Every structure is written in C-alpha cells, then in structure tokens.
C-alpha positions in Angstrom: -5.0 4.4 0.8 -2.5 4.7 3.7 -2.3 7.3 6.4 0.4 8.6 8.7 1.0 7.4 12.2 -0.4 10.6 13.7 -3.5 10.3 11.6 -4.0 6.6 12.6 -3.7 7.7 16.3 -6.4 10.4 15.7 -8.7 7.6 14.7 -7.6 5.4 17.6 -8.6 8.2 20.0 -12.1 8.5 18.5 -12.7 4.9 19.5 -11.0 5.2 22.9 -7.9 3.2 22.0 -5.2 4.4 24.4 -2.2 6.2 22.8 0.5 8.5 24.1 -0.1 12.2 23.6 1.6 13.7 20.5 1.6 16.7 18.1 2.6 16.8 14.5 5.2 19.4 13.3 6.6 20.5 10.0 9.5 22.6 11.2 12.0 22.3 14.0 10.5 25.4 15.7 7.0 23.8 15.6 8.6 20.6 17.1 10.0 22.6 20.1 6.6 24.3 20.6 4.9 20.8 20.5 7.3 19.5 23.1 6.6 22.4 25.4 2.9 21.9 25.0 3.2 18.2 25.9 5.4 18.9 28.9 7.7 16.5 30.6 11.4 16.0 30.1 11.6 13.3 27.5 10.1 13.2 24.0 10.2 11.0 20.9 10.8 12.6 17.5 9.2 10.4 14.8 9.5 10.8 11.0 6.1 10.6 9.3 6.2 8.6 6.1 4.0 5.8 4.7 6.4 3.0 5.5 7.5 0.8 8.4 11.0 0.3 9.8 11.4 4.0 10.5 13.3 3.4 13.7 15.9 1.1 12.0 16.3 3.7 9.3 17.1 6.5 11.7 13.7 8.1 11.6 12.7 7.7 15.3 14.9 9.4 17.9 14.7 10.0 21.7 15.2 13.6 22.9 15.9 14.5 26.5 15.9 18.3 26.2 14.2 20.9 24.1 17.5 21.6 22.3 17.7 17.9 21.4 14.1 18.1 20.1 15.1 21.0 17.8 18.3 19.3 16.7 16.7 15.9 15.9 13.7 17.5 14.1 16.2 19.5 12.0 18.0 16.3 11.1 14.9 14.3 10.3 12.8 16.8 8.5 14.1 17.0 4.9 16.0 13.7 5.1 15.4 10.9 2.6 14.5 8.0 4.9 15.4 4.5 3.6 13.7 1.5 5.2 13.0 -2.1 4.1 9.6 -0.9 2.9 10.6 2.2 1.0 13.0 0.6 -1.4 16.5 2.0 -2.0 15.1 5.3 -3.3 13.7 6.1 0.2 11.1 8.7 1.0 11.4 12.4 1.8 10.4 13.3 5.4 8.2 16.4 5.4 6.8 16.2 9.0 7.6 14.7 12.3 5.4 13.6 15.2 6.5 14.8 18.7 5.3 12.3 21.3 5.5 12.2 25.0 7.8 9.6 26.6 6.2 6.3 27.9 7.0 3.9 30.7 7.6 0.8 28.7 7.6 -2.5 30.6 6.8 -4.9 27.7 6.5 -4.6 23.9 3.8 -6.6 22.0 2.6 -6.7 18.4 -1.1 -6.4 17.5 -2.6 -6.3 14.0 -5.7 -7.0 12.0 -5.7 -8.0 8.3 -8.1 -9.8 6.0 -7.4 -13.5 5.5 -8.7 -14.3 2.0 -8.5 -18.0 2.5 -10.7 -17.9 5.7 -12.8 -15.0 4.1 -12.7 -13.1 7.4 -10.5 -10.7 9.3 -7.7 -12.2 11.4 -6.3 -10.6 14.5 -2.6 -11.3 14.9 -0.8 -10.8 18.2 2.7 -11.6 19.3 5.0 -11.1 22.3 7.8 -10.1 19.8 6.8 -6.4 19.7 9.2 -4.0 18.1 10.5 -6.6 15.7 9.6 -6.9 12.0 6.6 -9.2 12.0 7.7 -10.8 8.7 11.0 -11.8 10.4 9.1 -13.3 13.4 6.8 -15.2 11.0 9.8 -16.6 9.1 12.0 -17.5 12.1 9.5 -18.2 15.0 6.0 -18.5 13.5 4.8 -20.2 16.7 5.1 -16.8 18.5 2.3 -15.3 16.4 -1.2 -15.9 17.6 -3.9 -15.7 14.9 -7.6 -15.4 15.8 -10.1 -15.3 13.0 -13.3 -13.2 13.7 -16.5 -14.0 11.7 -17.9 -10.5 10.9 -21.4 -11.8 11.2 -21.0 -12.2 14.9 -18.2 -9.7 15.5 -15.6 -9.6 18.2 -16.7 -11.8 21.2 -15.2 -12.5 24.6 -13.8 -15.9 23.5 -11.8 -14.1 20.8 -10.3 -11.9 23.5 -9.5 -14.8 25.8 -7.8 -16.7 23.0 -5.5 -13.7 22.5 -4.6 -13.0 26.1 -4.0 -16.7 26.9 -1.9 -17.0 23.7 0.2 -14.0 24.8 0.6 -15.3 28.3 -1.2 -12.4 30.0 -2.3 -13.9 33.4 -3.3 -10.8 35.4 -7.1 -10.5 35.4 -7.1 -6.7 35.2 -4.5 -6.7 32.4 -6.6 -9.3 30.5 -9.6 -7.1 30.6 -7.6 -4.1 29.4 -6.1 -6.0 26.5 -9.4 -7.5 25.4 -11.0 -4.1 25.5 -8.1 -2.7 23.5 -8.5 -5.4 20.8 -12.3 -5.1 20.7 -12.0 -1.3 20.0 -9.4 -1.9 17.3 -11.7 -4.5 15.6 -14.5 -1.9 15.7 -12.3 0.5 13.8 -11.3 -2.2 11.3 -15.0 -2.9 10.5 -16.4 0.6 10.7 -13.8 2.3 8.6 -13.4 -0.3 5.8 -9.8 -0.8 6.8 -7.5 -3.3 5.0 -4.7 -3.4 7.5 -4.2 -2.1 11.1 -0.8 -2.7 12.7 0.5 -1.6 16.0 4.2 -2.4 16.5 4.9 -2.0 19.3 1.9 -2.1 21.5 3.4 -1.4 24.9 2.4 -2.4 28.4 3.4 0.3 30.9 4.6 -0.3 34.4 1.1 0.3 35.7 -0.3 -2.5 33.5 -2.0 -0.3 30.9 -1.7 -0.9 27.1 -0.8 1.9 24.7 -0.5 2.1 20.9 3.1 3.3 20.6 2.9 3.1 16.9 0.0 3.0 14.4 -0.2 1.9 10.8 -3.4 1.8 8.8 -4.4 1.2 5.2 -7.9 1.6 3.8 -9.9 0.1 0.9 -9.8 2.7 -1.9 -13.1 1.4 -3.3 -14.9 2.2 0.0 -13.5 5.8 0.5 -16.8 7.3 -0.9 -18.3 6.1 2.4 -15.6 7.8 4.5 -14.9 11.4 3.3 -13.3 12.0 6.7 -10.7 9.3 5.8 -10.2 10.5 2.3 -9.5 14.0 3.6 -6.4 12.5 5.3 -4.9 11.5 2.0 -1.3 12.7 1.5 -0.7 12.7 -2.2 3.0 13.5 -1.7 3.5 10.0 -0.3 1.9 8.3 -3.4 3.6 7.3 -6.6 2.9 10.2 -9.1 2.3 7.9 -12.0 -0.2 5.8 -10.0 -1.9 9.0 -8.9 -2.1 10.3 -12.5 -3.4 7.0 -13.8 -6.2 7.0 -11.2 -7.4 10.4 -12.5 -8.1 8.8 -15.8 -9.8 5.7 -14.3 -6.7 3.5 -14.8 -5.4 1.1 -12.2 -1.6 1.3 -12.4 1.2 -0.2 -10.3 4.8 0.2 -11.3 7.0 -2.9 -11.4 10.7 -3.6 -12.3 10.5 -5.4 -15.6 10.9 -4.4 -19.3 7.5 -5.3 -20.8 4.7 -2.8 -20.3 1.2 -4.3 -19.9 -2.1 -2.7 -20.9 -5.0 -5.0 -20.1 -8.7 -4.8 -19.2 -9.7 -6.5 -16.0 -7.5 -7.2 -12.9 -7.7 -11.0 -13.3 -6.6 -10.9 -16.9 -3.9 -8.4 -16.0 -2.5 -10.9 -13.5 -2.7 -13.7 -16.0 -0.9 -11.6 -18.6 1.9 -10.9 -16.2 2.2 -14.6 -15.3 2.3 -15.4 -19.1 5.1 -12.9 -19.6 7.1 -14.4 -16.7 6.4 -17.9 -18.1 7.8 -16.9 -21.5 11.0 -15.6 -19.9 10.2 -11.9 -19.6 9.4 -9.6 -16.7 6.4 -7.1 -16.6 7.1 -3.5 -16.1 3.7 -2.7 -14.6 0.2 -3.7 -13.8 -2.3 -1.5 -15.8 -6.0 -2.2 -15.9 -7.8 0.1 -18.4 -11.2 -1.1 -17.2 -14.4 -1.5 -19.2 -14.7 2.1 -20.5 -11.4 2.5 -22.4 -11.3 5.0 -25.2 -8.6 6.7 -27.3 -7.8 9.2 -24.5 -7.4 6.6 -21.8 -5.4 4.3 -24.0 -3.1 7.2 -25.0 -2.7 8.1 -21.3 -1.9 4.4 -20.6 0.9 4.5 -23.2 2.2 7.8 -21.9 2.4 6.5 -18.3 4.0 3.2 -19.4 6.6 4.9 -21.5 7.7 7.2 -18.7 9.6 4.1 -17.5 12.9 4.1 -19.4 13.2 0.4 -18.9 10.2 -0.5 -21.0 11.4 -2.1 -24.3 8.0 -3.4 -25.5 4.3 -3.1 -24.7 1.8 -6.0 -24.6 -1.8 -4.9 -25.1 -4.1 -7.8 -24.1 -7.8 -7.0 -24.3 -10.8 -9.3 -24.0 -13.8 -7.6 -25.4 -16.8 -8.0 -23.2 -18.0 -4.7 -21.9 -15.5 -2.9 -24.1 -15.5 -3.7 -27.8 -12.3 -4.8 -29.5 -12.8 -2.4 -32.5 -13.1 0.5 -30.1 -9.8 -0.5 -28.5 -8.1 -0.9 -31.9 -9.2 2.6 -33.0 -8.0 3.8 -29.6 -4.6 2.3 -30.2 -4.3 4.0 -33.6 -5.4 7.3 -32.2 -3.0 6.9 -29.2 -0.1 6.4 -31.6 -0.8 9.8 -33.0 -1.1 11.5 -29.6 1.9 9.8 -28.0 5.3 8.9 -29.4 5.1 5.1 -29.0 8.7 4.3 -29.8 8.8 0.6 -28.8 7.1 -2.4 -30.3 3.4 -2.8 -29.3 2.1 -6.4 -29.3 -1.7 -6.4 -29.6 -4.0 -9.3 -28.7 -7.7 -8.5 -29.0 -10.3 -11.2 -28.5 -14.1 -11.2 -27.9 -16.7 -8.7 -29.1 -15.9 -7.4 -32.6 -12.4 -9.0 -32.6 -12.4 -9.7 -36.4 -13.3 -6.1 -37.0 -10.5 -5.0 -34.7 -8.0 -7.2 -36.5 -9.0 -5.7 -39.8 -8.5 -2.2 -38.4 -5.0 -2.9 -37.2 -4.1 -4.7 -40.4 -5.2 -1.8 -42.6 -3.4 0.7 -40.5 0.0 -0.8 -41.5 1.8 0.7 -38.5 5.3 -1.0 -38.3 5.7 -1.2 -34.6 2.1 -2.5 -33.9 2.2 -6.3 -34.1 -0.9 -8.6 -33.9 -0.9 -11.7 -31.7 -3.2 -14.7 -32.1 -3.8 -15.5 -28.5 -2.4 -14.9 -25.0 0.6 -17.3 -25.3 1.5 -15.9 -28.7 1.2 -12.4 -27.5 3.4 -13.0 -24.4 6.0 -14.8 -26.5 6.2 -12.0 -29.1 6.4 -9.4 -26.3 9.4 -11.2 -24.8 11.1 -11.5 -28.1 10.4 -7.8 -28.9 11.9 -6.7 -25.6 15.0 -8.7 -26.5 15.2 -7.1 -29.9 14.5 -10.5 -31.6 11.2 -9.5 -33.3 
C-alpha cells in the first residue's frame, strides 16, 4: 500500500523528521487559504498522486503570489499527470499539497529498502538529490552509498558515520543532524512495516539543517492489520480497480501487458507459470494467485477479472493441489463457465491431490474451449498456441 506525499510527511512529523510546513487542498480556493495560513511570499504547489517524477511531468510548480497559487492549483487539480512511473495513461490529480518555500543549499537523496540478498534493510544515500535514482544507479553507481542495517542491532552510530563520510559531510554539527535524521527514518521503517521510504530530494538549508522536501512511502499489505492508522490513509482512487476488486475476493492480481491470462495457486508457481509462458514464446497478461481456498465463486471472479482485458486470447489455469483439491478446482472451472462468458480457450493443468478425479470431471464435461494439459510445459505450449489461434 502506498500513501501520498502529505501523508508520508504526517508520519515523518510523528517521529520528529524535519519537513517544511504544508497543507493539502482539493480546490483552488482551498489552496489559496492554505497559502494564507502558511504565510510567507513563496509556495510550492504539488500534485498528489502515487507516482514519482511529478516535477518533470509538470505536477510541481513554484508560486510567488496568492494569484499564482490559485492559477497553478486550477491547472494541476483535474489534470492527467504522466510521469515515468504512471505509464502513458497517467493519473488523475485530485488534490494538491501547498508547501512553504525552503532555503535550498544542497539536494541529497535518502531512501531505505529491503535488500533480499542481504536479508536486511539497506539505507541508500547520494549527493545526486533531485535526480531519478535509477538513472544515477545506471550512469554513476559509485555516487550511491549503501549501508545495510541488521535489524537485530538496529541503527547504530557507525551506520550514521558511514553515511555522512560517504556523502562528504564534514561539518560536525551537520553530521549529527544528518545521523539523527537517518536514525529517525530507520525507526519509521521498522515500526510501521514499511517496504520503501524515499526522500528525493532531502535538502540542506543555508543554516545547515536537513529537511524532507519530498516523501514517498510504501507499506507491506500483509502487515496492515497491525497498523489501522496506516490503512486509514489508503486512497483507493489511486489503485487499479481490477486489483482492488480481486483483493476483495482473496485473489492476488496484477495486470500485465501480454495476451495469455494466468490463474494459478501460489505466488511461486504463478511466477514459474509466467516464466514458462515466456519461454514458450508467449507473454502473460496478468499475475493471478487464487490461493488455497479457491471455490467456484473465486474461480469465476478470476475469469471475470482476467477477461476484462481485451488483449487476452487464452487462459492458462495451472493448479497444484495441496491445500486445495484438484477436483474442487475442476468443478469450480465448470461452474465458472456457467457464471461467466468464457469466450477464449482455457488450458487446464491440474496436478496433485485428486488430480485423476479432476481430469475425469473435465473430460466428462466435454466443454469445447476447455483443453487439458499434461504438465506445466505442455500447458504453457498449448496456451501459446491457443493465443495464436493455432490450437
């Protein structure tokens, strides 16, 4: 689950992470009132969407008068903002964040993410703040400092010193401020079950203070039950409607760009299924994990969601019966074809618990567009052929 910048900064403030003052607004009039409340003579009008690169896309503008605040808010609210992270379809801007101006001396980058190879969080910092970190990593990887923190000992002084020395911060007072900043950020990461924190840019002001000028946070969905205050920040208008609908039925769904729909039980098998489809020369249209409690209703809903994608030309159902029995899935498929207009070929590979019974159920059903597969390779090959109209 992701949150908006203004929500991330609310969390920052709870932990004493310094940020500029700001107020969220949903109309140009509210934006003006926010600017008046903040005071000063310069403000930043920021589009609030769940994506980075807003500035390059025209979603972050500087205003030097209240009239400009109103004008810029009018332009940004309601616009479809396209960035490198939204895709060509972009995202509709429904609110802006009005923030006070800041005295920017330097721009840095600071982020925390889980390094699965090291099996611990890694703090990343760079002097190249304000730039796309992916571009920095590709062109000048030596400018990214990475400090792994063992969660059993937590953030220690030596971690902070490695960061400030790597960034070339030599002033003792500034070193203390930066280390304190990073330590508080790490506390948020651990306490709130965060998957990613990114501040780009993290600015150093003329007085040597560090402020989070931006804030991006993503949380572990599986841990939200521990954080109702975080779940309350969910903005469902920013989420893919099909993914949201799937989650309501206990399905894990992610839309992709291919032509072969996938319905699988288990995330690992789902990844292997997509790899097999690619290996056979096809491209998967989605990731869909029905989990271990699949029934006719969830299978039908899976078909319905997959078939909303007009690019889908075939569906590959690949189930390994462990917790869920294959005969139950077979009956679920038959019931689903009555509940949903499944108008494309469906390749079915069922293996494991009660697989022979499942094969008999599908054979006796005699449904033309349901085609049995012997194993994963056979199923992937048949799905690719079906998508090409060769089966």
